[in-house]
Legacy VTK file of the C-alpha trace (Angstrom):
# vtk DataFile Version 3.0
C-alpha trace
ASCII
DATASET POLYDATA
POINTS 428 float
21.835 15.803 -18.810
24.318 18.387 -16.870
23.466 20.480 -13.753
24.261 23.695 -16.448
20.464 23.123 -17.815
17.433 25.220 -18.122
16.031 22.682 -15.552
18.669 22.861 -12.700
17.530 26.243 -12.053
13.824 24.837 -12.622
12.225 23.715 -9.983
15.515 23.438 -6.735
13.385 23.229 -4.067
10.865 20.414 -5.418
13.260 17.921 -6.555
11.906 14.278 -5.395
14.479 11.513 -4.715
14.920 9.608 -8.340
15.610 6.149 -6.392
12.229 6.801 -5.064
10.796 7.705 -8.825
12.618 4.286 -10.675
10.221 3.844 -13.999
10.444 -0.249 -14.633
13.682 -0.005 -13.186
15.466 2.620 -14.439
16.071 5.409 -12.261
15.791 9.306 -13.748
18.489 12.124 -13.743
16.185 14.073 -11.560
12.564 14.409 -10.877
10.098 17.679 -11.304
6.975 18.398 -9.523
5.210 20.796 -11.057
2.746 23.316 -9.288
1.337 24.440 -12.513
0.893 24.453 -16.179
4.057 27.043 -16.931
5.817 24.892 -15.127
4.758 21.180 -17.324
5.283 23.930 -20.412
8.482 25.125 -19.575
9.968 22.057 -18.782
8.843 20.328 -21.446
9.735 23.111 -23.457
13.223 22.068 -21.898
13.704 18.959 -22.764
12.448 19.042 -26.515
14.897 21.887 -26.844
18.091 19.979 -25.055
16.451 16.252 -26.462
15.826 14.447 -22.682
13.008 11.783 -22.104
10.539 12.541 -19.851
7.944 10.512 -18.111
5.529 12.643 -16.927
3.749 11.049 -13.580
1.153 11.340 -10.804
2.127 10.463 -7.147
4.127 7.968 -8.744
1.794 4.717 -8.664
1.503 3.773 -12.359
5.904 3.863 -13.191
5.670 -0.212 -12.941
3.048 -0.318 -15.805
4.188 -0.519 -19.318
7.130 -1.391 -21.532
10.169 -0.237 -20.113
11.937 3.032 -21.200
13.745 3.206 -24.036
15.596 5.958 -22.040
15.662 7.969 -19.451
16.738 11.847 -18.018
13.424 13.195 -15.632
10.601 12.236 -14.706
7.993 15.383 -14.462
5.211 15.075 -11.786
1.714 16.682 -12.136
0.865 15.507 -8.137
1.394 19.773 -6.731
-1.276 20.670 -9.628
-4.049 20.921 -6.995
-5.910 23.929 -7.068
-9.586 24.260 -5.303
-11.920 22.195 -8.111
-14.415 24.306 -10.179
-17.802 22.608 -9.302
-20.996 23.111 -11.175
-23.551 20.985 -9.299
-26.277 23.029 -11.369
-24.921 20.933 -14.552
-23.083 18.313 -13.353
-19.670 18.682 -14.373
-16.615 19.616 -12.627
-13.494 20.819 -13.608
-10.325 19.455 -11.292
-6.832 19.544 -12.121
-4.765 16.721 -12.609
-2.261 16.633 -8.988
-5.893 16.250 -6.934
-6.936 13.038 -5.662
-9.843 11.100 -6.593
-11.089 10.450 -2.795
-10.137 14.643 -2.284
-12.848 15.059 -5.037
-15.427 12.758 -4.375
-15.374 14.486 -0.575
-16.105 18.266 -2.361
-18.328 16.314 -4.758
-20.288 14.659 -1.851
-21.067 18.286 -0.216
-23.527 18.722 -2.570
-25.296 14.696 -3.601
-23.009 14.052 -6.479
-19.879 11.997 -7.160
-17.436 10.480 -9.675
-18.338 6.662 -10.753
-14.966 5.707 -10.924
-12.975 2.812 -8.849
-9.957 2.419 -10.347
-7.453 0.199 -8.751
-5.424 2.078 -5.848
-9.082 3.594 -5.494
-9.118 6.831 -3.982
-4.961 7.593 -3.430
-4.535 8.516 -6.694
-4.288 11.372 -9.198
-6.846 12.206 -11.302
-4.472 13.258 -13.553
-2.996 9.615 -13.636
-6.835 8.085 -13.384
-7.221 10.110 -17.181
-4.071 9.272 -18.294
-3.612 5.142 -17.477
-7.604 5.030 -18.344
-7.805 3.401 -15.018
-11.925 1.446 -14.903
-12.581 -0.923 -11.948
-15.797 -3.015 -10.881
-17.786 0.003 -10.963
-17.772 -0.180 -15.107
-20.187 -2.404 -15.481
-22.538 0.385 -14.436
-21.095 3.133 -14.976
-18.462 2.669 -18.095
-14.862 3.916 -18.244
-12.739 7.072 -17.806
-13.754 8.157 -21.096
-17.063 8.240 -20.939
-17.622 10.816 -18.091
-14.775 13.233 -19.493
-15.816 15.870 -21.850
-12.066 17.936 -21.706
-8.946 17.940 -21.403
-6.117 20.864 -20.519
-2.818 19.284 -21.868
0.940 20.261 -22.227
2.330 18.731 -25.663
6.001 17.425 -25.781
7.053 20.351 -26.770
5.497 22.558 -24.968
2.620 23.835 -26.423
-0.575 24.516 -23.724
-3.728 22.685 -25.797
-6.934 22.009 -25.123
-10.119 19.506 -26.097
-13.286 19.069 -25.620
-15.317 21.432 -23.666
-17.092 21.970 -20.091
-20.845 21.152 -20.957
-22.689 17.436 -21.615
-23.874 19.232 -25.127
-20.520 20.165 -26.567
-18.716 17.638 -28.393
-16.211 19.590 -29.944
-12.765 17.989 -29.785
-14.514 14.720 -28.234
-13.127 12.266 -30.796
-9.270 13.585 -29.820
-10.383 13.854 -26.046
-11.593 10.160 -26.197
-7.762 9.527 -27.611
-6.175 11.318 -24.763
-7.863 9.188 -22.431
-5.429 6.388 -21.802
-2.963 7.718 -23.978
-0.347 7.081 -20.658
1.646 10.434 -21.283
3.470 9.614 -24.615
1.051 12.532 -26.086
0.552 15.394 -24.105
0.803 16.432 -19.888
-2.725 16.443 -18.552
-2.918 19.352 -15.922
-6.771 19.709 -16.189
-9.915 17.973 -16.653
-13.871 18.471 -17.009
-15.961 15.413 -15.936
-19.840 14.502 -16.466
-20.752 13.445 -12.808
-23.586 11.767 -10.881
-26.331 12.550 -8.100
-25.279 10.153 -5.371
-27.388 7.433 -4.829
-29.987 7.306 -2.044
-28.860 3.603 -1.121
-25.829 1.796 -2.386
-25.887 -2.122 -1.715
-23.564 -4.835 -2.368
-24.944 -9.036 -1.889
-22.236 -11.497 -1.464
-22.854 -14.709 -2.779
-20.538 -17.425 -2.145
-20.335 -20.854 -3.188
-17.734 -24.321 -2.795
-16.744 -23.594 -6.638
-16.250 -20.632 -9.290
-19.190 -22.454 -11.617
-22.488 -21.803 -10.292
-21.344 -18.380 -10.220
-20.128 -17.957 -13.478
-23.502 -19.261 -14.549
-25.227 -17.026 -12.175
-23.335 -14.484 -14.300
-24.480 -15.353 -17.525
-28.277 -15.577 -15.853
-27.401 -11.872 -14.682
-26.476 -10.755 -18.253
-28.899 -12.784 -19.411
-31.727 -10.764 -17.604
-29.938 -7.762 -17.772
-30.317 -7.176 -14.305
-29.217 -3.445 -12.937
-26.484 -3.849 -11.233
-23.618 -1.000 -11.287
-21.251 -3.783 -10.219
-20.958 -7.675 -10.624
-17.289 -9.358 -9.326
-16.142 -12.844 -9.651
-13.164 -13.549 -6.547
-11.412 -16.626 -6.194
-11.123 -18.183 -2.857
-7.412 -16.715 -2.220
-8.414 -13.072 -3.118
-11.338 -13.404 -1.068
-9.344 -13.851 2.208
-7.942 -9.877 1.414
-11.471 -8.442 0.122
-13.488 -10.330 3.098
-11.082 -10.804 5.244
-13.090 -12.065 8.744
-15.102 -15.033 6.701
-13.607 -18.070 5.076
-11.834 -18.342 1.581
-14.349 -19.081 -0.999
-14.902 -18.300 -4.393
-17.472 -15.116 -4.350
-19.372 -12.852 -6.299
-20.207 -9.172 -4.995
-23.787 -7.809 -7.021
-24.239 -4.105 -6.001
-27.294 -2.259 -6.576
-27.650 1.314 -6.149
-30.899 3.764 -6.514
-33.485 4.552 -5.154
-34.497 2.624 -2.057
-37.206 0.603 -3.712
-35.400 0.263 -6.693
-32.416 -1.644 -4.645
-34.615 -3.144 -2.810
-36.156 -4.972 -6.003
-32.553 -5.952 -7.127
-31.431 -7.235 -4.909
-34.840 -9.832 -4.373
-33.811 -10.634 -8.274
-29.809 -11.509 -7.080
-31.382 -13.602 -3.953
-33.734 -15.499 -6.867
-31.095 -16.358 -8.868
-29.105 -17.086 -5.903
-32.317 -19.565 -5.023
-31.845 -20.549 -8.806
-28.221 -21.892 -8.505
-28.302 -23.362 -5.049
-25.735 -20.845 -4.014
-26.256 -19.002 -0.773
-26.217 -15.193 -0.364
-25.825 -14.765 3.112
-24.097 -12.143 3.745
-23.795 -8.020 3.105
-20.902 -5.982 1.847
-20.248 -2.636 2.515
-17.925 -0.609 0.569
-14.669 -1.592 2.454
-14.712 -4.635 1.111
-14.661 -3.039 -2.899
-11.962 -0.449 -1.257
-10.006 -3.629 -0.107
-10.636 -4.756 -3.746
-8.560 -2.052 -5.240
-5.633 -1.727 -3.058
-5.292 -5.627 -3.271
-5.226 -5.014 -6.886
-3.151 -1.538 -6.894
-0.643 -3.804 -4.471
0.431 -6.338 -6.555
3.873 -6.498 -8.157
2.528 -8.113 -10.831
-1.014 -8.371 -12.584
-2.184 -10.021 -15.988
-5.131 -8.443 -17.130
-6.945 -10.695 -19.970
-10.236 -9.866 -21.142
-12.504 -11.586 -23.829
-16.668 -11.743 -24.802
-18.384 -11.653 -21.793
-20.038 -14.489 -23.037
-16.849 -16.307 -22.953
-15.878 -15.178 -19.399
-15.791 -18.912 -18.383
-12.924 -20.019 -20.614
-11.133 -16.688 -19.649
-11.173 -17.592 -16.567
-9.743 -21.194 -16.822
-6.996 -19.351 -19.046
-5.942 -17.186 -16.414
-6.260 -19.889 -13.828
-3.793 -21.653 -15.818
-1.017 -19.347 -16.258
0.917 -19.596 -12.873
0.569 -22.273 -10.311
0.870 -21.113 -6.767
0.610 -18.039 -5.554
-1.889 -16.008 -7.538
-5.108 -14.520 -7.155
-7.954 -14.074 -9.628
-10.942 -11.869 -9.757
-12.933 -10.741 -12.704
-15.445 -8.231 -14.433
-18.356 -9.464 -15.385
-17.862 -8.214 -18.856
-14.927 -10.662 -19.400
-11.974 -8.693 -17.967
-10.229 -11.147 -15.393
-7.366 -9.876 -13.622
-4.709 -12.035 -11.901
-2.686 -10.829 -9.236
0.304 -12.372 -8.167
1.981 -11.939 -4.643
5.225 -10.840 -4.041
6.251 -14.683 -2.968
5.015 -15.577 -6.378
7.193 -12.765 -7.887
10.554 -13.617 -6.049
9.796 -17.295 -7.726
8.649 -16.059 -11.505
10.284 -17.957 -13.820
10.176 -15.347 -16.800
11.071 -17.135 -19.339
8.493 -20.046 -18.706
5.468 -17.468 -17.704
6.478 -14.880 -21.066
5.812 -18.167 -22.889
2.351 -19.083 -21.491
1.102 -15.546 -21.709
2.092 -15.401 -25.342
-0.010 -18.614 -26.242
-2.260 -16.714 -24.227
-2.512 -13.322 -26.334
-2.723 -15.860 -29.430
-5.575 -17.617 -28.416
-7.409 -14.919 -27.097
-6.554 -11.934 -30.478
-8.248 -14.592 -32.666
-11.651 -13.027 -31.404
-10.172 -9.451 -30.262
-9.285 -10.334 -26.997
-6.153 -9.229 -25.368
-3.676 -9.747 -22.211
-1.981 -6.709 -21.284
0.331 -6.375 -18.205
-1.099 -3.864 -15.510
1.876 -4.253 -13.473
5.038 -6.092 -13.802
8.513 -5.970 -12.707
11.386 -5.716 -15.229
12.635 -8.930 -16.177
9.291 -9.723 -17.408
7.853 -6.559 -19.259
11.308 -7.184 -21.228
10.796 -10.697 -22.368
6.749 -10.201 -22.883
4.808 -6.775 -24.680
2.590 -5.415 -21.985
0.533 -3.973 -24.512
1.214 -6.324 -27.780
0.707 -5.471 -31.616
-1.661 -2.526 -32.457
-2.052 -3.700 -35.799
-2.739 -1.755 -38.743
-3.295 1.071 -36.430
-0.069 1.749 -35.762
0.944 4.228 -38.303
-2.217 5.862 -37.047
-0.466 6.348 -33.629
3.112 7.064 -34.492
1.593 10.460 -36.863
-0.288 11.076 -33.757
2.671 10.911 -32.080
4.469 12.897 -34.396
2.401 15.336 -33.936
1.601 16.061 -30.096
5.276 15.588 -29.411
7.533 16.442 -32.501
10.696 15.697 -30.608
9.888 12.203 -29.056
10.698 12.974 -25.531
7.244 11.608 -23.905
7.961 8.413 -22.612
9.990 7.062 -25.669
8.981 3.284 -25.640
6.866 3.225 -23.009
3.805 2.699 -25.016
1.798 2.371 -28.078
1.832 5.771 -29.329
5.923 5.804 -30.538
7.081 6.818 -33.860
10.037 4.219 -33.800
LINES 1 429
428 0 1 2 3 4 5 6 7 8 9 10 11 12 13 14 15 16 17 18 19 20 21 22 23 24 25 26 27 28 29 30 31 32 33 34 35 36 37 38 39 40 41 42 43 44 45 46 47 48 49 50 51 52 53 54 55 56 57 58 59 60 61 62 63 64 65 66 67 68 69 70 71 72 73 74 75 76 77 78 79 80 81 82 83 84 85 86 87 88 89 90 91 92 93 94 95 96 97 98 99 100 101 102 103 104 105 106 107 108 109 110 111 112 113 114 115 116 117 118 119 120 121 122 123 124 125 126 127 128 129 130 131 132 133 134 135 136 137 138 139 140 141 142 143 144 145 146 147 148 149 150 151 152 153 154 155 156 157 158 159 160 161 162 163 164 165 166 167 168 169 170 171 172 173 174 175 176 177 178 179 180 181 182 183 184 185 186 187 188 189 190 191 192 193 194 195 196 197 198 199 200 201 202 203 204 205 206 207 208 209 210 211 212 213 214 215 216 217 218 219 220 221 222 223 224 225 226 227 228 229 230 231 232 233 234 235 236 237 238 239 240 241 242 243 244 245 246 247 248 249 250 251 252 253 254 255 256 257 258 259 260 261 262 263 264 265 266 267 268 269 270 271 272 273 274 275 276 277 278 279 280 281 282 283 284 285 286 287 288 289 290 291 292 293 294 295 296 297 298 299 300 301 302 303 304 305 306 307 308 309 310 311 312 313 314 315 316 317 318 319 320 321 322 323 324 325 326 327 328 329 330 331 332 333 334 335 336 337 338 339 340 341 342 343 344 345 346 347 348 349 350 351 352 353 354 355 356 357 358 359 360 361 362 363 364 365 366 367 368 369 370 371 372 373 374 375 376 377 378 379 380 381 382 383 384 385 386 387 388 389 390 391 392 393 394 395 396 397 398 399 400 401 402 403 404 405 406 407 408 409 410 411 412 413 414 415 416 417 418 419 420 421 422 423 424 425 426 427
């Protein structure tokens, strides 16, 4: 890319430092921080004309997620696209720009007694665009689902600069719904998200978390099974191993933890916690501590800050086996946390990554993927250093869906300028 291109004069005062926006170790030639949709469109039009490879980003938190780029010329950030949200409290909806942070949005919604029940890794610091593009979800997925369950519509800019709108603003509007769900989680490889319409929920009257401790994970896994079978009304149910517990509850001793979160009116929450306490007695484990929202925030921050995160997913009924399989991936320096719906995250600390034997771990990850794929399970790298991401495919083979995905890529991004090689929507 030369300095005489249209890009050179596009945003001269808003250039970031390329070394701060490296994508899996690859530094871009330039960084564009767009402040409106027109600048996004002009940048992508120029990229298509010149053949530049563009990596969309929000605040840059997810640049170590996904495959290493096949090529990279510039990073296009939407972090500065952040007008005031258009909140319709009576309809329980909001339209919000991609650069708005989740924390800022929640603060605005709370003034009207509403919220967006999503808690991705990194919590409130991440942008709405990144949240939707990655479909990132945390423990609240147990009760509220993932971003796909909350997005009503999206405004995007396709790879060639076309401005497109899918879905709508009201809950009953289903036009374009399937394409909206497709764009959620497409990681910027089909189009750049500039604005999102969400459905909202009223803030609960009470939000309480019971912390259950045990010397090993077996009793807590059995308790999770009983919670599922009895359909206890919890919005989050999270298993944490002793190493991770010291980050979630730093004042307590290391222990296996089960965090059971209930929301609703005061009477309903009290009744739910009574059921949890009864199950604790049945399984001879102690529920001697309640936690505030800070415990959940620390878990989200810890996962987002881990330089290597592996996610293993299988059926909820197979959670105990998935936890055991996850624990066998590395010998030391790893921590486990598991959603009750069957997703286990293995989080490596910096020391473990420094001592990483990438070939050995890649072999173990491939063995785990082969074992889980037999019943539609998966192994995905949430974040990873380049030396592992080049040896182990972070996403795996999409199988028969590949041809459909390649067709969608050609439709939305005919020149293939958006994140070439980074995700599964790739025409090559």
